[in-house]
N, C-alpha and C positions, 0 to 999 in steps of 0.2 A: 434645723429639720421640720414640719408640722409635728403638731401636740393638739386631736382633733379632741374635742370635748368630748364626755360621755352626751349618749342619746342624742344625739345630731337627729333635730327636728325635720320631718318625710317634705320632700320639697315639695311646693306649693306653684311653682316657675321652675325657668328652665332661663329663658333668659330675662337680662332686667336692661330695660331704656328708661336712660336720666334724662331728661328733658331740661338743663339748666340756661332758665334765667338768668343769665352771667349780668350784672353790676349792679344788686340787692332791688329786685320786683315789689312794689308797695305794695301789700296784700288790701288795703281800703280803697286804691284803683283797676283793684284787679279781683278776688276771688273770696275776698270784705269788705261789700264796700258801706260805708255807715253816711254821714247828715251830710248830705249834698247841699253844696253851696254855691252859687255859679261866680262866676270872673264878676267883678263891679268895681271899678275905678276905688279906692275907696275902702275897700273892704279890710276888714279886720283881719290878720291872719289868725286869731285865735279861734274864728268862727269857723274854721277851710277845716275839714277830717275828709274828705274825699273828693276830687272838682271834676269828677263823671256821672251819673245816675244812674241808680241802680234799675236793673233790667230783670223778669221773670227767664226762672228755667224751665228744664220739664219737672226740677221736683217741687209738689207745690210747693210754695210758703217758702223757698230760697230763692235769694235774689244774687249774682253776679256785676260783675261789672261795665256797663254800654261797652261796646264795641267786639265784646266776648261771646258775640249772640250762637257762634257756630259751636262752643265750646260748653256753651246753656244747653244743648240740644243731648248734649250724652253725658252728661254729672251721671244720670242711673245707671252707668255703665261703670260708678267707683265711686270712691272713698273725698272727700275735702276737710280737710285737716284744717280747722284755724286755730289752732293753740302749738303751735312750733313756737317754739321760744330759744332764740339763741347766746348765746352768752356774752356780756358787754366786755371783748379785749381792750376797753382803756381806749388809747389810740386808735378808733378803729380805720382799718386798711382793708380794702377788701382781698386784697396777696390773701391776707393773714384770715381770715374769715371763708374764703373758700378753700383755701387749702384745711381749710380744721371738718367747713360739710364732706371734702372730699374724700378725708383722708381717717376724720373720724380722732383727730390729737392738733391740739393747738401746737402751732409752729411760736417758739423754735424746738426741734425735741434734738437728743443725743444719737438717732438713726433715723436716716433717711423710710418716713413712714412711706408704705403702698396707698396707690390709689384705690378706692373701693374696688374698680373694675380687674384690677392686678392683682388683688385678692379672689373673687370671683373668678379671676385666669390662671391663677395658682390650686385653688383648690379645689377646682369642678374640674376644670380640664377645660378643655375646649367642646363645641357640640360638633362640630366641622372638622378633621386634620389641615384641610386646604387654606378653611378662611380666618382671621386672626380674633384670636375670643375675645382679645381687650381693643378698640375702635374708639377714636374722638371723631367728629365732625364739626368743623364749623370752625375751632381755635387756632389762631397763629397765633406761634410762639413767637416768631420773630419780625422786626420789624413796628411793637408798638410799644407804650410806655407798662414797666413793668414785668417782661418780655422775665426774666429772669425768679422773677419768684415766680412764677405760672408754670414754669420750667420746674418748678421742686416738689410737684404735684401732681404731675402729668409726668408720674413714670411708675417700675412700677419697685421702687424703691428698696431695700436692702434683700426683696423678693430676686432680684439681677434683669436683665436689662432685656429678654425674653417674656419676661412682663409685662415691660413699658406698650402704650398702647399701638396701636394701628395709626397713625395722624392722617386725616383729611380734611386739611384748611379750608378745600371748595370739594364741594358735592357734584359741580357737573365735571371737576376735573381726576373725579375718585376712580375712571380709570384707567386714567392716565399712569395712575397713579402704581397700578397693579399690571405691569406689562413690560416688558424688558424695553431697554433704549432704544428708541423708535432710530431704523433704519439697523437692527442689529440681528442675526437670523436667529431661526432658534436653536440651530450645531452651532453658531458661536456662544451664544448665551448660555446653552448647557456643559460648553468645553470651557468657560472662563471659568463656572462655577464648581470645574472638577478640578481645578489647576488649582484653586484657590483652598480644596477642602485639602491639597496635594499636602501646600503648604503647611496649614494649620494641623494637620498630622504629625507633619516632619517636627513643627514646634513645640519645641518641649515640656514651653509651660500648658501648653494646650491638653495633656498625655494627663498635668497636676491635676487629678480628682480634687483637691482640696481650695486649687485654685479658682472658688465659684464664678467669681465674675469673666472669669475668661471664656469657662466653658460658657456660661451662659451666654455671652456673645456669641460662640459659636453655633449654643441653638438657636438663637435672632436670626438665624442667618439662613438657617437652615428652614426655619419658616419661611422667610422671606421666598426662597427656594421654590417652595412647594406652594405657596401663593403663585407666584409669576410661573411654575410650571402647569396650572392647573386651567381648566377649562371653566373651572366653579368660579377664576373670577370676572363669568360674566355676571355677575351680583349688583360690582359697585357698577353699571354701565345703565345709568338713569334714562339715555335716549331710546330703550329698550320700552320703555312704559311706553303702551298708549297716552295722547293727545289727551283725550281727555281727561286721565288720572293726572297727567303728568301735572298739565295746568290746574291742575285742584289743591297741588301743593304749590304750585311756584307763584308764593309772597317775597320770593326773594335766596340766601342761603341758607335762613334756617329755614324752610319753605323745604328747600331739594333736600338739606340734610338730613329733614322727615322721611321723604320717600326714600333715602339712601336708606336712614333706618330701618324701613320694613321690607327692604330687599334681603336684608341682611338679617334681621330674625328666620325670613324665610330660607338662607342660604344658611345657617348655624353658625351668627356668632353669637357668644355667651354677656358679652354685657358690651352696651351702644350706648354711648351717649352723646347730644346732640345742644350742639350749645348758642347759644345767641352773639355769642364773643363779647369775651370783655375786654374793651377798652376802653381807659382813662377818659370818663366826661361824655361817653358815647352808650348807645343803647341803653340799658337800664340804669344807667351810672349818672344820674337826674342832677345837677346838682345848680342849676336850673331853666325858666324852659320844659319843664317837668308836665307841662298838661298836653301841650299839643307834643312832647314827644311821646307820651306815653302811647297816644291815639295815633300815632305810627306804629308803635311796638306792638302794639293789642293789631293791626293789619298783618304783620309779619307774622304774630303765631296760633290767633284762633282761629281759622282755618285749615293750617297743618297739623294742629294738634286732633285737632277732632277727625277730621279726614283720615290720621294714625291711628283712634282708636278704634272707629269704623271697619276700614281696611282688613285690621288685625281681626275684628269681629265679625265677621265675613269670610274669612278665609279661614276659619277657627282656631283663631291663634291669639288670643287672650288669655285667654284659660290663664294658660301655660306661660304666656311673657306679661312681667310687671314695670308696669309702666310708671314713673314716676317725673312730677311737675316743681321742680323746685328752684330758689335763689339761697345766697346767701345773707339777707336780711332783709327784710320789710321798710318803710321810709313815714315817715309824717314831718308836717307842717313845721312844727317848734322845734323836739323833743328830737336829742340825736342820742343814741343810744340808750338809754333806758334812765328815769327818773332820776336825779340826781348822780346819773353818771360824771363823769372828768373828763370825757370827749370832746376832745376839739370840736366847733362848730364847721362844718366845713362847708356849709351853704353859700353860695357867691347869692343867693337873697335876700332879700332882709325878713325879720323877726317879727316887723310890726302892721305892718297893710301891703295892700298890693295897689300899685302906683301903674304898673305895666302888665301887658300878657307876659314876659319875660319872668317873674314875678311868681305866678299861677302854679304851684305844683308841690308835689311835697318832698320838696326836696334834705331831708335830714337823714342822717340814719341811722333806720329804727328795731330793734333789737328785740322789746316784749313779746312781742306776736310776730308769727305771717303764719301764711295757708301753703300747703302743701298738696299736689294731687294725687290721688296713686287709682289706676287700674289696673285691672287683671290679677294675676300670681298670688290667689286665691283672696283675692281682695272685698271687702263686704261691699252693695249694689245700692247708689240709691244714697248714702249716710253724710250725715255731714257730720265730723268729729271734732269736739273742742268746742271754744267759744271766745271771741275775746271783748272787753268791756265796750261799749258801744260808745260813749264816750271819752275825750282825751281823761287820762293817760291809756290809747288800745291795750293794756296789758291784757296776758293772757289770764280770762278767770273761773276756763273748766278746761281740764284733765290738758292741764302742758305735760307737751312732750318734746324733752331735748334733741339736739345729735345723737347722744349715745341709744337712746331710745328707737327713738327713729330710725338707724342703722340697725337694731338688735333688728328689728322688724324688716326690715330688707334682708339683712341676710337670714331670719328665720323662711322668709317666705322664700328662698333659694334653695333650702336645706341645709343654712351654714350654723352652726351654732353660735349666739354671741362671746363663749369661753374657749372659741378655737381661737390656738397660739400658735407659733413657732418660735425658736430656740434663735436669739442674738445677742449676738456676745454674752454667750450662757447666760443671757436673761431673756423668761418668756416675753412675746412682744406679741397681743390680744386685739383681734381683727375691729373691738370694740374697747373705749378707752379701759383701760388694764382690766378687762373681760368682764367689765360692771350693764352692761348694758342690756336691759332687760327688753323682752320684746311684747310690744302691747296687745296682747291677745284679741280685744275688744273689734280690731282695726278688718278679721279677719271674718270669714262667715261661716 
């Protein structure tokens, strides 16, 4: 059962959208550019902090990286954090850091920690009973490396199966996931569900209220039936969008995922994650050839993120929607983890000098500072929060904020106290690690 903390904050947002830059997005190549060194054969690696020049933004004096020109024009709608600090977990594995960021707890845990979206679904409930409260777009859990590790945090954890995410790997196929199997008539679909209900009612295991997980599975099936029977499933059909709007988002799966997310915000989803998708050594996970890969990744995210913010604003939804752009850690040319870390160097590029273009890029995992973008949900507008050092090591040197306090800030925006807990195995389990999260109130307007 839940143990609501006293003095729960008034909600500033009703919906949360996490735009997840899976794979470790380098802050110096995106939202916190440093000194730029163009490629030259023989260039010492020690001279490279950023491989893209900085560009102006709508905020006077604030620059971000080349390739993010559209996001540069909407920075006045939110706050850019440049001092997000991640823990050095020793041997740096993306799955461990992603588990930590999504659940607030470092694995392994003695109980299955719920994803942030599952907590919101459980504690706040659905905004629209027909729409799943917790939806993940763009991440496959089958057919890729580290699939079991990804499954570990894409769940409702001990909250039960009814709070698992509704998974949509391919946004352009989302409608197929929310309608009865092809060729099945509505009457047959309803009949099959009713037979399932009768079988469940006859099974004494489902009548035992203490058998939490079985009853949770039954409720999950009921939720699925409600969605598949509802005309509101049309929200999942992105082909209904006007072509002019569709094409603004159409940079690939992530871009169309942002379009689907906007439709689901309008339809009443509670928490939506759109991922660039974590696949080892793909996307933001650059162990070599980082510069050219980042140029392509920025093409995928720049226009859709900016368009999502503009569309939510135009529809009067941005103020009540908290939009987060984040990643599990940043990157550096030379440092793995933080200075002095014993983490194993996983870069495939040399650590001394550039001999060919494939060596040019930030290929090592850096946890000393990262960047996060926050829009809507009561967040201040046109603000840069925190600072990282201008020269290596680019550690957070002003207003550092870790995962626990960032989560506390997110939960506070949604009207959830960071000290909220549920009893699991006769012990309290908190939404922020051990209930220690403290919201950074300076981020709110």
